[in-house]
C-alpha positions in Angstrom: 0.0 0.0 0.0 1.7 3.2 -1.2 0.8 6.7 -0.2 0.8 9.3 -3.0 4.2 10.9 -3.4 6.2 8.6 -1.1 7.5 6.1 -3.7 10.8 7.3 -5.0 11.0 4.7 -7.7 8.5 3.1 -10.1 10.5 -0.1 -10.4 9.8 -3.8 -10.3 7.1 -5.0 -8.0 8.0 -4.4 -4.4 9.4 -7.5 -2.5 7.3 -9.1 0.2 8.0 -8.2 3.8 9.9 -11.4 4.4 12.1 -11.0 1.3 12.9 -7.4 2.3 13.8 -8.5 5.9 16.1 -11.2 4.5 17.9 -8.8 2.2 18.3 -6.4 5.1 19.6 -9.2 7.3 22.3 -10.1 4.7 23.3 -6.4 4.7 23.6 -6.4 8.5 25.6 -9.7 8.6 28.0 -8.3 6.0 28.6 -5.1 7.9 29.0 -7.0 11.2 32.0 -8.8 9.7 33.8 -5.5 10.4 31.6 -3.8 13.1 31.2 -6.3 15.9 28.9 -6.2 18.9 26.9 -3.2 17.5 23.8 -4.7 16.0 21.5 -1.9 16.9 23.9 0.7 15.5 24.3 -1.2 12.3 20.5 -1.6 12.1 20.0 2.2 12.4 22.6 2.9 9.7 20.7 0.6 7.3 17.4 2.1 8.3 18.7 5.5 7.2 19.9 4.0 3.9 16.4 2.5 3.2 14.8 5.8 4.0 17.1 7.3 1.4 18.3 9.9 4.0 21.7 11.1 5.0 23.5 9.8 8.0 25.7 11.5 10.5 27.9 9.3 12.7 29.2 11.2 15.7 31.5 10.0 18.4 34.9 10.2 19.9 37.9 9.0 17.9 38.7 5.3 17.8 35.2 3.8 18.0 34.9 2.8 14.3 32.9 5.7 12.8 34.7 5.6 9.5 34.8 1.8 9.5 31.0 1.7 9.8 30.6 4.3 7.1 32.9 2.4 4.7 31.4 -1.0 5.6 27.9 0.3 4.8 28.9 1.8 1.5 31.0 -1.2 0.5 28.1 -3.5 1.1 26.1 -1.9 -1.8 27.3 -2.4 -5.4 27.0 1.3 -6.4 29.3 4.1 -7.2 31.3 5.2 -4.1 32.8 8.6 -3.3 34.9 9.6 -0.4 35.9 13.1 0.8 38.4 13.5 3.6 37.4 16.9 5.1 40.4 19.1 6.2 40.7 22.8 7.0 42.2 23.5 3.5 39.5 21.6 1.6 37.7 23.8 -1.0 34.0 23.7 -2.1 35.1 22.8 -5.6 36.9 19.7 -4.2 33.5 18.6 -3.0 31.0 19.4 -5.7 33.3 20.1 -8.7 34.3 23.1 -10.8 34.3 24.6 -14.3 37.6 24.3 -16.1 38.8 25.4 -19.5 39.3 22.7 -22.1 41.9 23.8 -24.6 41.2 21.0 -27.0 37.6 22.1 -27.4 38.2 25.8 -26.7 35.4 25.7 -24.2 34.6 25.5 -20.5 33.4 22.2 -19.1 32.2 21.0 -15.7 34.4 18.5 -13.8 32.3 16.6 -11.4 33.4 16.4 -7.7 33.3 13.5 -5.3 29.6 14.0 -4.5 28.6 12.5 -7.9 28.2 9.0 -6.5 25.5 6.9 -5.0 27.1 6.7 -1.6 29.4 9.5 -0.4 31.6 9.2 2.7 32.2 12.7 4.2 34.9 11.8 6.7 35.4 14.1 9.7 33.0 16.6 8.1 33.5 19.1 11.0 37.2 19.5 10.3 36.4 21.6 7.2 35.6 25.3 7.3 31.9 26.3 7.3 32.2 27.6 3.7 33.2 24.1 2.5 30.6 22.4 4.7 27.9 24.5 3.1 28.9 23.1 -0.3 26.9 20.1 0.6 23.7 21.9 1.5 22.2 22.0 -2.0 23.1 18.5 -3.1 21.8 16.9 0.2 18.4 18.6 -0.2 17.8 18.8 -3.9 20.0 16.0 -5.2 21.8 18.3 -7.6 24.7 20.7 -7.9 24.5 24.1 -9.5 27.6 25.5 -11.2 27.6 28.7 -13.3 23.8 28.7 -13.2 23.5 25.2 -14.7 22.2 22.2 -12.6 23.8 18.8 -12.6 21.9 15.9 -11.0 23.7 13.4 -8.8 22.9 9.6 -9.3 20.0 8.0 -7.5 19.8 6.6 -4.9 22.0 9.1 -3.2 23.2 9.1 0.4 25.8 11.1 2.3 27.4 9.2 5.2 29.3 11.7 7.3 31.4 11.2 10.4 32.5 13.8 12.9 34.2 14.1 16.3 32.3 16.0 19.1 32.6 19.7 18.5 34.5 20.3 21.8 37.6 18.7 20.2 40.4 21.0 18.9 40.4 21.7 15.2 36.8 21.2 14.5 34.0 23.5 13.4 30.4 22.9 14.5 27.9 22.1 11.8 25.4 24.9 11.3 21.8 24.2 12.1 20.7 24.1 8.4 23.3 21.5 7.7 22.4 19.3 10.7 18.8 19.4 9.6 19.7 17.9 6.3 20.8 14.7 8.0 17.8 12.3 8.5 19.5 10.6 11.4 22.5 11.0 13.7 23.8 8.0 15.5 26.6 7.2 18.0 28.7 4.1 17.8 29.5 4.0 21.6 32.0 1.9 23.4 31.8 -1.9 23.0 31.0 -4.0 26.0 33.8 -6.1 27.5 32.9 -9.3 25.6 32.8 -7.6 22.3 36.1 -5.8 22.9 37.8 -9.1 23.9 36.6 -10.6 20.6 38.1 -7.7 18.8 41.4 -8.2 20.5 41.3 -12.0 19.9 40.6 -11.6 16.2 43.0 -8.7 15.5 45.3 -10.7 13.3 42.4 -12.0 11.1 40.4 -8.8 11.3 38.2 -8.0 8.3 38.7 -4.6 6.8 35.9 -2.6 5.1 37.8 -2.7 1.8 37.7 -6.5 1.8 33.9 -6.7 1.9 32.0 -7.8 -1.1 28.6 -6.1 -2.0 25.5 -8.0 -1.0 23.0 -5.7 -2.6 23.0 -4.5 -6.2 21.7 -1.0 -7.0 18.4 -2.4 -8.5 17.9 -4.4 -5.3 18.5 -1.4 -3.2 16.1 0.7 -5.2 13.4 -2.0 -4.8 14.0 -2.0 -1.0 13.8 1.8 -0.9 10.5 1.7 -2.9 9.1 -1.0 -0.6 10.0 0.9 2.6 8.5 4.1 1.2 5.3 2.3 0.5 4.8 0.7 4.0 1.5 1.7 5.6 1.4 4.4 8.2 -1.9 4.9 10.1 -3.2 8.4 10.5 -2.8 8.2 14.2 0.9 7.6 13.8 1.1 10.6 11.5 -0.4 12.6 14.4 1.9 11.0 16.9 5.0 12.0 14.8 3.7 15.6 14.6 3.0 15.7 18.4 6.5 14.5 19.1 8.1 17.1 16.8 5.9 19.8 18.2 6.7 18.9 21.8 10.4 19.7 21.2 9.4 23.2 20.3 7.4 23.8 23.5 10.0 22.3 26.0 11.3 24.8 28.5 14.9 23.9 27.9 14.7 24.1 24.1 15.7 27.2 22.2 14.7 25.8 18.8 12.9 22.5 18.3 12.3 20.2 15.3 10.8 21.6 12.2 8.1 19.8 10.1 11.1 18.2 8.4 11.6 16.4 11.7 8.1 14.9 11.7 8.5 13.9 8.0 11.8 12.2 9.0 10.2 10.3 11.8 7.7 8.8 9.4 10.3 7.9 6.8 12.6 6.3 9.3 9.7 4.5 11.0 8.7 3.0 7.6 12.3 1.8 7.0 12.5 0.4 10.5 9.3 -1.6 10.0 10.8 -3.0 6.8 13.9 -4.1 8.7 11.6 -5.8 11.2 9.7 -7.7 8.4 6.4 -5.9 8.8 4.4 -4.1 6.1 3.1 -1.5 8.5 4.5 0.9 11.1 3.8 0.6 14.8 4.3 3.2 17.6 7.3 1.3 18.8 8.9 1.8 15.4 8.5 5.5 15.7 9.8 5.5 19.3 12.9 3.4 18.3 14.0 5.9 15.6 13.0 9.1 17.4 16.2 9.6 19.3 18.3 9.3 16.2 15.9 11.5 14.2 15.0 14.3 16.6 18.0 14.8 19.0 20.3 16.6 16.6 17.4 18.9 15.6 17.0 20.2 19.1 18.9 23.3 20.1 19.1 23.8 23.9 19.0 27.0 25.8 22.3 28.0 27.4 21.0 27.5 30.9 20.0 24.0 30.0 23.6 23.3 28.8 25.0 24.7 32.0 22.8 22.2 33.9 24.3 19.5 31.7 21.0 18.7 29.9 21.6 16.9 26.7 19.6 16.7 23.4 19.0 13.0 23.9 17.7 13.7 27.4 15.0 16.0 26.0 13.8 13.5 23.4 13.8 10.6 25.9 11.7 12.7 28.3 9.2 13.6 25.5 8.9 9.9 24.5 7.7 9.2 28.0 5.4 12.3 28.1 3.6 12.3 24.7 0.7 9.9 24.7 1.2 6.9 22.4 -1.6 5.9 20.1 -3.1 2.5 20.1 -2.9 0.4 17.0 -4.0 -3.2 16.2 -1.9 -6.0 14.8 -2.3 -4.6 11.3 -0.9 -1.2 12.3 -4.4 0.5 12.2 -5.7 2.8 14.8 -8.5 1.7 17.1 
């Protein structure tokens, strides 16, 4: 069942729920050859991919942010791009530039690294704000404009960015408009003791992201995206997503809450999460599972809240407990 305007592709018939879940599980298993003991984190990264959104992976150095990004991208048989963000990186290095071709006696556009299906923007907050802003248009409109002429990027298109926390030296905080372009922000987190021991024991035979083989072709990914976009969402869940986003705007500790783009992102991510769970409909639990990754980075706290050590995730967690949850039946329909 497909809502008008949600299907990004008119492709082959959508796979059944079980087939989609099996394909997603293959993707998870492949990534976990590199990223061990982080099944929930891997699942959220895949959910973002199926929702055709952009992913921001934020955490301290050494926790596998770049490995996760590379493993996700290597698991799909599409065109890959990678940009190592540094303070001297120029916008033209990201999106491309117009150069003079002496042979043709004319100017031509040389495409940058963003012209790929999956683009890794490594340590994105180490580049200057001017270079960071080069991604704003392509992340929202899926095109680059140079000298007044638009150039479309391939579809599907996803930016997977990594960054260290902004309180580390040599980093520039992402502006609010840029953060809002990311559908989800996730943290890898420290592994538990058992997982870290397994990493140490397997160090000599450790699998690197570059050694992974793709487990999904681009047509398969397109069908999964189309299937996820067509998953049923009851009207009550639409209202629930709107109430959650609106609650961030009214919280006493919040200076700026989630925009309507946040509620749209909740529904998109909820659909993709339901697909990963093998269901053709979204439940309130699906929305609650993705809400921290979807809403937290869209919440700007007041200075007094920061002084009290309140975090963005604290606000979202509080609102998930406070906002009434709708009741749906086994078919995802309101009662």
